[in-house]
RODREN-599312 format. One line per field, with one value per residue (C-alpha): residue number from 1; residue in three letters; x, y, z. Coordinates in pm, 1 decimal, always signed. Layout:
nr <- (NUM;...)
rest <- (ALA;...)
px <- (X;...)
py <- (Y;...)
pz <- (Z;...)
This chain:
nr <- (1;2;3;4;5;6;7;8;9;10;11;12;13;14;15;16;17;18;19;20;21;22;23;24;25;26;27;28;29;30;31;32;33;34;35;36;37;38;39;40;41;42;43;44;45;46;47;48;49;50;51;52;53;54;55;56;57;58;59;60;61;62;63;64;65;66;67;68;69;70;71;72;73;74;75;76;77;78;79;80;81;82;83;84;85;86;87;88;89;90;91;92;93;94;95;96;97;98;99;100;101;102;103;104;105;106;107;108;109;110;111;112;113;114;115;116;117;118;119;120;121;122)
rest <- (UNK;UNK;UNK;UNK;UNK;UNK;UNK;UNK;UNK;UNK;UNK;UNK;UNK;UNK;UNK;UNK;UNK;UNK;UNK;UNK;UNK;UNK;UNK;UNK;UNK;UNK;UNK;UNK;UNK;UNK;UNK;UNK;UNK;UNK;UNK;UNK;UNK;UNK;UNK;UNK;UNK;UNK;UNK;UNK;UNK;UNK;UNK;UNK;UNK;UNK;UNK;UNK;UNK;UNK;UNK;UNK;UNK;UNK;UNK;UNK;UNK;UNK;UNK;UNK;UNK;UNK;UNK;UNK;UNK;UNK;UNK;UNK;UNK;UNK;UNK;UNK;UNK;UNK;UNK;UNK;UNK;UNK;UNK;UNK;UNK;UNK;UNK;UNK;UNK;UNK;UNK;UNK;UNK;UNK;UNK;UNK;UNK;UNK;UNK;UNK;UNK;UNK;UNK;UNK;UNK;UNK;UNK;UNK;UNK;UNK;UNK;UNK;UNK;UNK;UNK;UNK;UNK;UNK;UNK;UNK;UNK;UNK)
px <- (+9207.8;+9453.3;+9664.3;+9328.5;+9293.9;+9660.5;+9618.6;+9307.2;+9491.4;+9795.9;+9571.8;+9380.2;+9691.1;+9869.1;+9556.4;+9527.2;+9889.6;+9879.8;+9569.7;+9735.5;+10061.6;+9853.3;+9647.8;+9940.9;+10130.0;+9862.1;+9843.1;+10204.7;+10231.4;+10561.6;+10665.6;+10912.0;+11016.9;+11396.2;+11539.6;+11690.4;+11355.8;+11151.9;+11395.8;+11399.7;+11026.4;+10983.7;+11215.2;+11057.3;+10691.4;+10784.7;+10831.1;+11183.6;+11382.9;+11741.0;+11977.2;+12204.4;+12502.1;+12340.5;+12223.8;+12559.4;+12676.0;+12413.9;+12514.2;+12877.9;+12863.0;+12576.3;+12343.2;+11983.5;+11696.5;+11621.3;+11962.8;+11869.7;+11534.9;+11695.2;+11930.1;+11633.1;+11477.6;+11742.0;+12030.1;+12193.3;+12143.3;+12472.5;+12341.1;+12695.9;+12721.5;+12360.2;+12182.6;+11858.6;+11746.5;+11854.5;+11589.9;+11400.3;+11516.8;+11716.5;+12002.0;+12063.9;+12373.8;+12263.9;+12495.6;+12399.0;+12428.2;+12559.3;+12625.9;+12545.9;+12773.3;+13006.7;+12710.8;+12627.1;+12351.2;+12320.7;+11950.9;+11788.4;+11433.8;+11189.3;+10819.8;+10685.6;+11001.9;+11308.2;+11600.2;+11890.9;+12161.7;+12472.9;+12556.6;+12890.8;+13059.0;+13363.1)
py <- (+11002.0;+10867.9;+11194.1;+11379.0;+11135.0;+11195.0;+11552.5;+11569.6;+11313.5;+11532.5;+11854.5;+11674.3;+11531.7;+11886.6;+12075.4;+11787.7;+11793.8;+12167.0;+12126.2;+11863.0;+12077.0;+12390.3;+12161.5;+11995.5;+12314.9;+12470.7;+12163.3;+12183.1;+11807.2;+11645.4;+11331.8;+11166.0;+10854.4;+10833.3;+10707.6;+11060.4;+11236.3;+10984.3;+10964.4;+11358.1;+11383.2;+11141.6;+11349.3;+11684.4;+11583.7;+11496.5;+11760.6;+11887.5;+11913.7;+12011.8;+11878.5;+12104.3;+12012.3;+12131.3;+12442.6;+12531.3;+12469.3;+12669.1;+12978.7;+12940.3;+12893.7;+13137.6;+12868.9;+12923.1;+12704.5;+12833.3;+12665.1;+12349.2;+12327.2;+12387.2;+12100.4;+11881.2;+11975.6;+11959.3;+11767.7;+11423.8;+11129.2;+10944.5;+10588.7;+10461.2;+10678.2;+10623.1;+10356.8;+10333.2;+10000.7;+10105.3;+10060.1;+10227.9;+10535.7;+10545.3;+10772.5;+10966.3;+11169.0;+11444.3;+11658.9;+11990.0;+12095.5;+12399.2;+12694.6;+12463.6;+12179.8;+12254.5;+12175.7;+11810.7;+11702.0;+11382.3;+11336.4;+11083.5;+10989.9;+10824.3;+10760.3;+11108.9;+11330.0;+11403.8;+11538.8;+11727.9;+11533.6;+11707.0;+11997.7;+11935.0;+12230.3;+12154.5)
pz <- (+1098.3;+1318.4;+1322.1;+1445.0;+1738.2;+1829.4;+1803.0;+2031.6;+2288.1;+2300.7;+2377.3;+2636.4;+2793.9;+2803.2;+2950.1;+3215.1;+3289.7;+3340.5;+3571.0;+3777.2;+3799.7;+3973.1;+4172.8;+4336.5;+4369.9;+4573.4;+4808.5;+4911.6;+4874.3;+4925.8;+4773.9;+5027.7;+4866.2;+4928.5;+5251.4;+5322.8;+5282.8;+5472.1;+5773.5;+5797.5;+5771.1;+6048.2;+6251.8;+6151.6;+6243.0;+6596.9;+6884.2;+6851.8;+7170.1;+7236.5;+7484.5;+7702.8;+7499.3;+7186.5;+7331.3;+7450.2;+7089.5;+6962.5;+7184.8;+7130.0;+6741.0;+6658.4;+6545.2;+6557.9;+6512.1;+6167.1;+6059.2;+6245.5;+6073.2;+5731.6;+5786.4;+5912.9;+5580.0;+5323.6;+5493.9;+5418.6;+5659.1;+5687.5;+5757.0;+5813.0;+6125.0;+6228.1;+6427.4;+6281.3;+6427.3;+6794.1;+7041.4;+7197.3;+7018.8;+6678.8;+6641.1;+6309.3;+6189.6;+5960.1;+5771.1;+5625.5;+5269.7;+5079.5;+5322.3;+5632.2;+5508.4;+5822.9;+6057.1;+6159.2;+6401.0;+6612.0;+6643.9;+6881.4;+6724.8;+6973.1;+6928.9;+6990.8;+7036.2;+6835.4;+7048.9;+6896.5;+7116.7;+6970.4;+6717.2;+6569.8;+6396.8;+6176.3)
């Protein structure tokens, strides 16, 4: 009797898990719980602007906005080099990953605008 209950429980659990998996996959839900993920998300949801210095570096180093957006999505925030509690706008130092690990961004995050202040190419 107990094995029958466990069997039915496992069938229901597996069907429910598969349903939830497909439901969340179609919604494009993100789970940004880590410090890096939350910080990068708060930068991405703001209007992005580029300083003159950043635009010049983009032209000379052949960096486009796609690369910058990739870093803002998948990069690592170096909190040791950042100033997250600075008022009125926080400064964040973001490093790229994998193929973009030679590109670093200095981002100033304000209430409604995030400005790419500097792009550092190593």
